[in-house]
C-alpha positions in Angstrom: 2.4 22.6 -4.9 5.4 22.9 -2.7 8.6 23.3 -5.0 11.7 21.2 -4.1 14.6 23.3 -4.9 18.3 22.0 -5.4 20.6 22.7 -3.1 24.1 23.1 -4.6 26.9 20.9 -3.3 30.2 21.9 -4.2 32.6 18.8 -5.8 34.7 19.3 -2.5 32.1 18.7 -0.4 30.6 15.4 -1.8 33.5 12.7 -1.4 33.7 13.2 2.6 30.0 13.1 3.0 29.5 9.9 0.8 32.6 8.5 2.6 31.0 8.9 5.6 27.4 7.6 5.0 28.8 4.3 3.1 29.2 2.1 6.2 25.9 3.0 7.7 24.2 2.4 4.4 25.3 -1.0 4.2 23.7 -1.9 7.3 20.6 0.2 6.4 20.2 -2.0 3.1 20.3 -5.1 4.7 18.2 -4.1 7.4 15.3 -2.8 5.0 15.7 -6.1 2.9 15.9 -4.3 -0.3 16.8 -7.4 -2.5 13.5 -8.9 -1.2 11.5 -6.1 -2.8 10.8 -4.4 0.5 11.8 -1.2 2.1 10.2 -1.6 5.6 11.2 0.5 8.4 12.1 4.1 6.7 9.8 6.9 7.0 8.9 8.8 4.1 11.4 11.7 3.7 13.2 10.1 6.1 17.4 10.8 6.2 18.5 7.3 6.5 22.1 6.9 5.1 22.7 5.0 1.8 25.2 3.7 -0.5 27.2 6.1 -2.6 27.0 5.2 -6.3 30.2 5.7 -8.0 28.5 7.0 -11.0 27.5 10.1 -9.4 31.0 11.1 -9.5 31.6 15.1 -9.3 33.1 15.0 -13.0 30.0 13.4 -14.7 27.8 15.6 -12.9 30.0 18.9 -13.2 30.8 18.0 -17.2 27.3 19.3 -18.3 26.5 21.9 -15.8 23.2 23.1 -17.8 20.1 24.6 -16.5 18.1 21.5 -17.9 19.7 18.1 -17.2 18.7 14.7 -17.9 20.7 11.9 -16.3 20.4 8.1 -17.3 21.6 6.5 -14.3 23.7 3.4 -14.8 21.4 0.7 -13.3 22.1 -2.1 -15.3 19.7 -4.1 -17.2 17.2 -1.6 -16.0 15.8 1.8 -16.4 15.9 5.0 -14.4 16.1 8.8 -15.5 16.5 11.9 -13.3 15.6 15.1 -14.9 16.4 18.4 -13.4 15.3 21.9 -14.6 15.5 25.2 -13.0 16.5 23.4 -9.7 13.2 21.3 -9.8 13.5 17.4 -10.2 11.3 14.5 -11.5 12.1 10.9 -11.6 11.0 8.4 -14.1 11.5 4.7 -13.1 13.9 3.5 -10.4 15.6 0.4 -11.8 15.4 -3.0 -10.2 14.9 -3.4 -6.3 18.6 -3.9 -5.9 19.0 -0.3 -7.4 17.1 1.6 -5.1 20.1 2.6 -2.8 22.1 3.5 -5.8 19.4 5.6 -7.0 18.6 7.3 -3.7 22.5 7.9 -3.5 22.9 9.3 -6.8 19.9 11.7 -6.5 21.3 12.8 -3.1 24.7 13.4 -4.9 22.7 15.7 -7.2 21.3 17.7 -4.4 18.0 16.5 -4.5 15.7 17.1 -1.4 12.4 16.3 -2.8 10.7 15.6 -6.3 8.1 17.1 -8.1 6.8 14.1 -10.0 7.8 10.4 -9.7 6.8 8.3 -13.2 6.6 4.5 -13.1 6.4 3.8 -16.6 5.0 0.6 -16.2 4.7 -2.2 -13.7 7.8 -4.6 -14.4 10.5 -4.8 -11.8 13.4 -3.4 -13.8 11.5 -0.1 -13.9 9.3 0.2 -10.5 11.8 -1.8 -8.6 13.7 1.1 -7.0 11.1 3.5 -7.0 9.9 2.4 -3.2 13.3 3.4 -2.0 13.4 6.6 -3.6 9.9 7.5 -2.0 11.1 6.1 1.2 13.7 8.7 1.3 12.6 11.6 -0.7 8.9 13.5 -0.5 7.3 14.1 -3.4 4.1 16.0 -5.1 2.7 13.8 -7.4 3.3 10.0 -8.2 2.1 8.3 -11.5 1.7 5.1 -13.2 -0.3 3.4 -15.9 -2.3 1.4 -13.4 -2.9 1.4 -9.5 -2.6 -2.1 -8.9 -0.3 -5.0 -9.9 0.0 -8.6 -8.3 4.0 -8.1 -7.7 5.3 -7.1 -4.4 7.7 -4.7 -5.9 4.9 -2.7 -7.0 2.8 -3.0 -4.0 5.8 -1.6 -2.1 5.7 1.3 -4.8 2.2 2.0 -3.9 2.7 1.7 -0.2 5.5 4.3 0.1 3.4 6.5 -2.1 0.4 6.1 0.6 2.8 6.8 3.1 3.6 10.3 2.0 -0.5 10.7 1.9 -0.6 10.6 -1.7 -2.3 8.0 -4.2 -0.9 6.9 -7.5 -2.4 8.6 -10.3 -3.1 7.7 -13.9 -2.7 10.5 -16.0 -4.4 10.9 -19.4 -2.8 11.2 -22.5 -2.5 15.0 -23.5 -1.5 16.2 -19.6 1.0 18.4 -19.4 3.3 19.4 -16.5 5.7 22.1 -15.9 9.2 21.5 -14.5 10.7 24.6 -14.1 10.9 25.9 -17.6 10.4 22.6 -19.3 7.3 21.2 -20.5 6.3 17.6 -20.0 3.5 16.1 -22.2 2.1 12.6 -21.9 1.5 11.1 -25.4 1.0 7.5 -24.5 -0.2 4.9 -24.1 -3.0 5.8 -26.7 -5.0 2.3 -26.5 -5.5 -0.6 -23.7 -2.9 -3.2 -23.9 -2.7 -6.8 -22.3 1.4 -6.4 -22.8 2.5 -4.6 -19.9 5.5 -3.1 -21.8 3.1 -1.6 -24.3 1.2 0.1 -21.4 4.5 2.2 -20.9 3.8 6.1 -20.1 5.3 8.0 -22.9 6.7 11.2 -22.0 7.6 14.3 -24.4 9.9 16.8 -22.8 10.9 20.1 -24.3 13.1 22.7 -22.9 13.3 25.6 -25.2 14.3 24.5 -28.8 15.4 20.9 -27.4 13.3 17.8 -26.9 13.4 14.2 -25.5 11.3 11.3 -25.7 10.7 8.7 -22.7 9.4 5.6 -23.9 10.0 3.0 -21.2 9.7 -0.5 -22.7 6.8 0.5 -25.5 7.0 -2.2 -28.2 6.3 -2.2 -31.8 2.1 -2.3 -31.6 2.0 0.6 -29.3 4.5 2.6 -31.3 2.3 2.1 -34.6 -0.9 3.2 -32.7 1.2 6.1 -31.3 2.4 7.1 -34.7 -1.1 6.8 -35.8 -2.6 9.1 -33.3 -0.9 12.2 -35.1 1.1 12.8 -31.9 4.3 15.2 -32.2 7.1 12.6 -31.9 9.8 14.5 -33.6 12.4 15.0 -31.0 16.3 15.4 -30.5 16.9 12.6 -28.3 15.3 9.2 -27.8 15.2 6.9 -25.0 15.4 3.9 -27.2 12.6 1.4 -25.8 13.0 -1.9 -24.1 16.6 -1.6 -23.7 17.3 -1.7 -27.4 15.3 -4.9 -27.9 14.3 -6.0 -31.4 10.5 -5.8 -30.2 10.7 -2.1 -30.1 12.0 0.8 -32.3 10.3 0.0 -35.6 11.3 1.6 -38.7 7.9 3.4 -38.8 8.2 4.7 -35.3 11.8 5.8 -35.8 10.8 7.7 -38.8 8.1 9.8 -37.0 10.7 10.4 -34.5 13.9 11.1 -36.3 16.3 11.8 -33.7 19.6 12.9 -33.5 20.8 10.6 -30.5 19.4 7.4 -29.0 19.9 6.3 -25.3 19.9 2.7 -24.4 19.9 1.6 -20.9 21.1 -2.0 -20.5 23.2 -4.4 -18.4 26.8 -5.5 -19.2 26.9 -8.9 -21.2 23.0 -9.2 -20.2 21.2 -12.5 -20.7 18.7 -10.8 -23.3 21.6 -9.8 -25.7 20.3 -5.9 -25.7 20.7 -3.9 -27.4 19.9 -6.5 -30.3 21.4 -6.2 -33.4 18.1 -5.5 -35.3 18.0 -2.6 -33.3 21.6 -1.2 -33.7 21.1 -1.7 -37.4 17.5 0.7 -37.7 19.6 3.3 -35.6 22.4 3.1 -38.0 20.4 3.4 -41.0 18.9 6.5 -39.7 22.0 8.3 -38.5 21.3 8.0 -34.9 24.2 8.5 -32.5 24.0 5.6 -30.1 24.9 6.2 -26.5 24.8 3.0 -24.0 25.0 2.7 -20.4 26.5 -0.8 -20.4 29.6 0.6 -22.2 29.4 4.4 -21.1 28.0 4.2 -17.6 25.9 6.8 -16.5 24.9 9.6 -19.2 24.1 13.0 -18.6 22.5 15.2 -21.2 22.5 18.9 -20.5 20.7 21.4 -22.4 20.6 25.6 -22.5 17.5 25.6 -24.5 19.3 25.7 -27.9 22.0 23.4 -27.7 22.5 20.0 -25.7 25.9 18.5 -24.6 26.6 15.1 -23.4 28.7 13.8 -20.6 29.6 10.1 -19.8 31.1 8.1 -17.1 33.2 6.2 -19.1 34.5 6.2 -22.9 33.8 4.3 -25.7 34.3 4.2 -29.5 31.4 4.4 -32.1 32.6 1.1 -33.3 32.0 -0.3 -29.8 28.8 1.7 -29.2 27.4 0.2 -32.6 29.7 -2.4 -33.2 28.7 -3.6 -37.1 28.5 0.2 -38.0 29.8 0.0 -41.7 33.1 1.7 -42.4 31.9 3.7 -45.2 28.5 4.3 -46.6 27.3 2.2 -50.0 24.1 1.3 -51.3 25.0 -2.3 -51.0 25.3 -2.0 -47.1 21.9 0.3 -46.9 18.4 -1.3 -45.8 15.6 0.1 -47.7 12.0 -0.1 -47.4 9.5 -1.1 -50.4 5.9 -0.2 -51.1 4.0 -3.2 -52.1 1.6 -1.2 -53.8 3.7 1.5 -55.8 6.8 -0.8 -56.1 9.1 2.2 -54.9 11.6 1.5 -52.5 12.8 4.1 -49.8 15.5 5.1 -47.2 14.1 4.4 -43.6 14.0 8.0 -43.0 12.0 9.1 -46.1 9.1 11.3 -45.3 7.0 9.4 -47.7 7.2 5.7 -46.2 4.2 3.5 -46.9 1.8 2.1 -44.0 3.7 -0.6 -42.1 1.1 -3.2 -43.6 2.1 -2.0 -47.2 5.9 -2.4 -46.3 8.9 -4.7 -47.6 12.1 -4.8 -46.2 15.3 -5.2 -48.6 18.7 -5.6 -47.2 20.5 -3.7 -50.1 19.9 -1.4 -53.1 20.8 -4.5 -55.7 18.0 -6.5 -53.8 15.3 -4.0 -54.2 16.1 -3.6 -57.7 16.2 -7.2 -58.7 12.8 -7.5 -57.2 11.5 -4.8 -59.6 11.2 -1.9 -57.2 12.4 1.4 -58.6 14.2 4.2 -56.1 12.0 6.7 -54.7 12.9 10.1 -56.1 12.6 12.2 -52.7 14.9 10.1 -50.5 17.7 8.5 -53.0 19.3 10.5 -55.5 
């Protein structure tokens, strides 16, 4: 396997370089017809010019400056995550087709010359769309997806530019591990066959030293439940919140297994879906998860030295803006609880003794649970 090492570019060099490329990039993007889900005319690994991404500023990049970096690129209502470890790179999703030149520009600004691994979480356009452009510009060693065929032109372009590099799209098995520098990547899911494309998302756990991360794509509640029941090691520090913060993902059962300190939501400003949904924000709030959102913060970069992690963001937002209905102070009246219909005990969402999902009942307050004849769990409620 060829290793693609990062070539460091100093902040002083970046602005002039990208200004010089910008004018050529517009013409190139129009000629390639990116908006039409086609990037024809660019040879894989070519040096075509692209539009610089304002999110890829020197301040955003240099604010973390760690041996392991995870970049949640601001691609609006979509997902694209660049990971660097010890000078090697992988890309998980590429946003929509229209985001292709933005993603390429961001990667160039990070000094990317090639990608060890490219992962398409699943075949929806807001995840696979920009990967064709990335594969047209950067050589890759391996390309992965949960399927090798799909009816959309976007996925077909993804396959096309993979094949033009002399590669094939590979479907990895659960339990497969990869090394990216000193980081270990493990595929945890999907653990079953699903008719819902969202649930086919490749779920990756990434460990670097004592720090850990989980990428879930658009995985929803059914696949979350199956993943929890599989016994996979899900507890991590940082969770990519599934499906852009939709209420169809991030169930209590799943979050209880993951117990992250931080949740990253990639979504667009004022998007038509209303993401992130209040139900998801409420669950994250109840579990004490710090929420970071690209619609408010722009590109989010997490750096790790193997023991601790730091966060850099393009913009600033208050906790109240990031999770707007967060209570000013904790109280039993404002806390959600999960009851066990068999034992008649009720628990905090983070309790290690939660019942199976089929035996759960949700209460919006302590008083509601007591009024229903339930008694508090002695483990999680003091």
